[in-house]
N, C-alpha and C positions, 0 to 999 in steps of 0.2 A: 645381887644386883638386879632388877627386871630389863628385862630386855622384849622386845618387840622384835617380831618376827614378821617384814609385810610382805606374805607368799609362800605360804609355807607348800610348794611341793616339793617333789622327794627332793631337794635342793634345801631348800630349808629345813623339812627337818630332820634333816640327818644334821647339819647347822645346832636347831635348835637340842636333838638328842645330846649332839658335843655340851653343852652351855650348860642344858640340865646338868649334864653328868658332873660337871665344872664348881655345879651348885648354886647358878643363876635358875631367879624364877627367870619362866620360859611363856610368851603367851603369844600365839601367835595367829597369824591372820588367812582363814581358809571362807572361800565360798560355798565347799562341799557340807553337807551335815555328814557324809560318809569320811570325809578328810578328817573331821572336825576331832570323831571317834579314834582314829588310828593316832591323833598329835596327843590325844589321852590316855591312850593306853602308854604314851613313852614318857605321859610324866610333861609333855607342852598344855596348856591351859589353852583352850582355841577360845578362838572369836569371833566367831559369821558375818563377813565383811565384805562390800562390793567396793574396794579401793576407788574406782568410779562415779561411787553413786555417795552424793556430798552428803545422803544424810545420814547413810551406815558411816565416812565420817564422824561426824557428830560423836557416833558410840564411840567412837575409840579411849580404850583404858583412858582419866584424866588422869595419868602420871604424866612426867617430862618425856620418859617412852614414845606415848599417844598423841602429850602435845605436838612432840618437835615430827611427827611424819606428816601432822593436820597442817603444820607448818609448808614443809617444803611438799606436798604435795597442792598446798592452795598457793604457791610460788611457780610451778610447774611453766612451761610452753605452755599448758594448753588451761591453766587459771585461771575461771571466769567463765572460758569457755562449755556452749554445751556439749553435753556427754552422749 
């Protein structure tokens, strides 16, 4: 299964590592290049993205996980608002 972890700080990385260990493909969202390197070393595929930037959201993986995140963020309380 492919799982997208939207926000791979210390907690998201720990969850991602556990998911990788059970055999899942994990794509982790991060804004940090340094964090991307750490994620790769732990088996998580980094995806550099700012979830507050609509152009970045368009680049999320084109699978079910990426689609679900885009849909949820577009329905949130600030959907359509300038950020």
